[in-house]
C-alpha positions as CSV (number, residue, x, y, z in Angstrom):
1,M,207.5,17.2,105.2
2,G,209.7,14.3,105.9
3,K,212.0,16.3,108.1
4,E,209.2,17.8,110.2
5,E,207.6,14.3,110.7
6,C,211.0,12.9,111.8
7,K,211.5,15.8,114.3
8,T,208.0,15.2,115.7
9,M,208.5,11.5,116.1
10,L,212.0,12.0,117.7
11,D,210.6,14.6,120.0
12,A,207.9,12.2,121.2
13,L,210.6,9.5,121.8
14,N,212.7,11.9,123.8
15,K,209.8,12.9,126.0
16,V,208.8,9.4,126.8
17,T,212.4,8.4,127.4
18,A,212.7,11.3,129.8
19,C,209.6,10.2,131.6
20,Y,210.9,6.7,131.9
21,R,214.1,8.0,133.5
22,H,212.1,10.0,136.0
23,L,210.1,6.9,137.0
24,V,213.3,4.8,137.3
25,I,214.6,7.3,139.9
26,A,211.7,6.4,142.2
27,L,212.5,2.7,142.2
28,G,213.6,1.3,145.5
29,S,212.5,4.5,147.3
30,T,209.5,5.1,149.5
31,S,207.6,6.1,146.4
32,D,208.0,2.6,144.9
33,S,204.8,0.6,144.5
34,Q,203.0,-1.8,142.3
35,N,201.5,1.1,140.3
36,L,205.1,2.4,139.7
37,R,206.2,-1.0,138.3
38,E,203.2,-0.9,136.0
39,E,203.9,2.6,134.9
40,L,207.5,1.6,134.1
41,K,206.3,-1.3,132.1
42,R,203.9,0.8,130.0
43,T,206.3,3.7,129.5
44,R,209.2,1.6,128.3
45,K,206.9,-0.3,125.9
46,K,205.7,3.0,124.5
47,A,209.3,4.1,124.1
48,Q,210.2,0.9,122.2
49,E,207.2,1.4,119.9
50,L,208.3,5.0,119.1
51,A,211.9,3.7,118.7
52,V,210.8,1.2,116.0
53,A,208.9,3.9,114.2
54,N,211.8,6.3,114.3
55,R,214.2,3.7,113.1
56,T,212.0,2.7,110.2
57,K,211.4,6.2,109.0
58,L,215.0,7.5,109.3
59,T,216.5,4.3,107.8
60,S,214.3,4.6,104.7
61,L,215.2,8.3,104.3
62,L,218.9,7.8,104.7
63,K,218.9,5.0,102.2
64,D,217.2,7.2,99.6
65,K,219.9,8.2,97.0
66,T,217.8,11.0,95.6
67,I,217.7,13.3,98.6
68,S,219.7,16.5,98.6
69,K,223.0,17.0,100.4
70,E,221.4,19.4,102.9
71,D,218.5,17.0,103.6
72,R,220.9,14.1,104.2
73,A,222.9,16.2,106.6
74,E,219.8,16.9,108.6
75,Y,218.7,13.3,108.6
76,E,222.1,12.2,109.8
77,R,221.9,14.7,112.6
78,L,218.5,13.4,113.6
79,W,219.9,9.8,113.4
80,V,222.6,10.7,115.9
81,L,220.1,12.2,118.2
82,F,217.9,9.1,117.9
83,S,220.9,6.8,118.6
84,S,221.7,8.8,121.7
85,S,218.1,8.5,122.9
86,M,218.3,4.8,122.4
87,E,221.5,4.5,124.4
88,I,219.9,6.4,127.3
89,L,216.8,4.2,127.2
90,E,219.0,1.0,127.2
91,V,221.0,2.3,130.2
92,D,217.8,3.1,132.2
93,M,216.2,-0.2,131.4
94,K,219.3,-2.0,132.7
95,R,219.2,0.2,135.8
96,S,215.5,-0.6,136.3
97,L,216.3,-4.3,136.1
98,E,219.0,-4.1,138.7
99,I,217.0,-2.0,141.2
100,G,213.9,-4.1,140.6
101,Q,215.9,-7.3,141.5
102,D,217.3,-5.6,144.6
103,F,213.9,-4.4,145.8
104,P,211.2,-7.0,145.0
105,L,207.7,-5.9,146.1
106,K,206.1,-9.3,146.6
107,V,208.8,-10.7,148.9
108,P,210.7,-7.7,150.3
109,T,214.3,-8.4,151.1
110,R,215.3,-5.0,152.3
111,H,213.7,-1.7,153.4
112,L,212.9,1.0,150.9
113,I,215.3,3.9,150.8
114,Q,214.2,7.2,152.3
115,T,215.3,9.4,149.3
116,G,213.1,12.4,150.2
117,M,210.8,11.8,147.2
118,T,207.2,11.7,148.1
119,G,203.9,11.5,146.2
120,S,202.7,9.6,143.2
121,T,204.4,9.3,139.8
122,T,201.0,8.9,138.1
123,T,201.2,12.3,136.4
124,V,204.6,11.6,134.8
125,A,203.4,8.3,133.5
126,A,200.2,9.8,132.2
127,R,202.2,12.4,130.2
128,A,204.4,9.6,128.8
129,M,201.3,7.7,127.7
130,S,199.4,10.9,126.5
131,V,196.4,10.1,128.6
132,Q,194.5,12.0,131.2
133,N,194.2,9.3,133.8
134,M,196.2,6.1,134.3
135,K,194.2,2.8,134.7
136,Y,196.0,0.1,136.6
137,E,195.7,-3.7,136.4
138,A,195.4,-5.7,139.5
139,D,198.5,-7.8,138.9
140,S,200.1,-8.6,142.3
141,N,202.9,-10.5,140.6
142,I,204.0,-7.7,138.3
143,D,207.3,-7.0,140.0
144,T,208.6,-10.5,139.4
145,A,206.9,-11.4,136.1
146,D,207.9,-8.1,134.6
147,L,211.5,-8.5,135.3
148,R,211.7,-11.5,133.0
149,D,210.0,-9.4,130.3
150,L,212.4,-6.6,131.0
151,Q,215.5,-8.8,130.5
152,S,214.1,-9.9,127.1
153,E,213.3,-6.3,126.1
154,I,216.8,-5.2,127.0
155,C,218.2,-7.8,124.6
156,Q,215.8,-6.6,121.9
157,V,216.9,-3.0,122.3
158,S,220.6,-4.0,122.2
159,T,220.0,-6.0,119.0
160,M,218.1,-3.2,117.4
161,M,221.0,-0.8,118.1
162,E,223.4,-3.2,116.6
163,E,221.3,-3.6,113.5
164,M,221.0,0.2,113.2
165,E,224.8,0.5,113.1
166,M,224.9,-2.1,110.4
167,K,222.2,-0.7,108.2
168,V,223.1,3.0,108.4
169,Q,226.7,4.1,108.4
170,V,226.7,7.5,110.1
171,A,229.8,8.7,112.0
172,P,228.6,10.8,115.0
173,W,231.8,12.8,115.0
174,A,231.2,13.9,111.4
175,V,227.8,15.4,112.2
176,E,227.7,19.1,112.9
177,A,225.4,20.6,115.5
178,K,223.0,23.3,114.4
179,Q,223.1,25.2,117.6
180,E,225.5,25.9,120.5
181,A,225.5,23.5,123.5
182,G,222.8,24.4,125.9
183,A,221.1,26.8,123.6
184,E,217.8,25.1,124.1
185,L,218.0,25.9,127.9
186,K,218.4,29.7,127.3
187,S,214.8,30.2,126.2
188,S,211.5,29.0,127.6
189,M,210.0,26.2,125.7
190,S,206.3,25.4,125.2
191,V,205.5,21.8,125.9
192,G,202.5,19.6,125.3
193,N,200.6,17.1,127.5
194,S,203.3,14.5,127.1
195,S,206.2,16.6,128.2
196,V,208.0,16.3,131.5
197,G,207.9,19.9,132.3
198,V,209.0,23.4,131.3
199,I,212.7,24.3,131.4
200,S,213.7,27.9,131.5
201,I,216.8,29.7,132.6
202,C,216.6,33.4,133.5
203,E,219.9,35.1,133.0
204,E,220.7,38.4,134.5
205,E,222.8,40.8,132.6
206,P,225.8,42.1,134.5
207,K,225.1,45.6,135.9
208,E,227.6,48.3,136.0
209,E,228.3,49.5,139.5
210,D,228.5,53.1,140.6
211,G,231.8,54.8,141.2
212,G,231.3,54.4,145.0
213,G,231.0,50.6,144.6
214,G,234.1,50.4,142.4
215,S,236.2,52.4,144.9
216,G,234.8,50.2,147.7
217,A,236.0,47.1,145.9
218,G,239.4,48.7,145.3
219,F,239.8,49.5,149.0
220,A,238.9,46.0,150.0
221,S,241.5,44.6,147.6
222,T,244.2,47.0,149.1
223,C,243.3,45.8,152.6
224,A,243.6,42.2,151.6
225,V,247.1,42.7,150.1
226,F,248.2,44.6,153.2
227,V,247.0,41.9,155.5
228,F,248.8,39.3,153.4
229,V,252.1,41.2,153.5
230,V,251.8,41.6,157.3
231,I,251.3,37.9,157.7
232,V,254.3,37.0,155.5
233,A,256.5,39.5,157.4
234,V,255.5,38.0,160.8
235,A,256.2,34.5,159.5
236,V,259.7,35.6,158.4
237,V,260.5,37.2,161.7
238,L,259.3,34.2,163.7
239,G,261.4,31.9,161.5
240,Y,264.4,34.0,162.0
241,L,264.0,34.0,165.8
242,V,263.5,30.3,165.9
243,I,266.7,29.7,164.0
244,N,268.7,32.0,166.2
245,M,267.3,30.5,169.4
246,S,268.3,27.0,168.3
């Protein structure tokens, strides 16, 4: 029961963190707006709430001396995934702060960048918040006031990550993965309302070509070798003539 609960909580954090990164990409572009700044604020606060819940749950489980070796290995694996998600969140928060300072909305200092992105980011924010429709507050000063809050929250996230390392000693290099790299991309995944989207990769199996196709490929290779030999021979002859003429 504990493992499934941890996986569910971690999955929720990963989805909100992914939504936050998607929103950060729109900062400073023609899709930037007061609504986007509010979406960023709500999404990162949601991510921080989930981060605290994940940290509390995993910390208590990893400190439990009565759990089995197999359960501890699984909790350590989830802890490493959680730590990675926190690092990504911290990086995106710092990026949001830098871009927000470079592109203030209230007193614009430069033109928004034409990135090719169009449309609203409301759908992504709604998925992160697990709501049908986003409701916005009429705060015309959100882009400047929020930057101060963001600076403080970045410090809080950094402090939390340092405390995590002190409370739980888990070496990332000692944790074994349970599946091959990219295995989750090889099958279509069902996602809920809070997900960013569906990722699927369709792989085509190599097809055996007919005998005619094989002979055609062999003929093409022979022609390529012949042309190469001719070019080399011409180069040698020209070099010889140049030396004799000089």
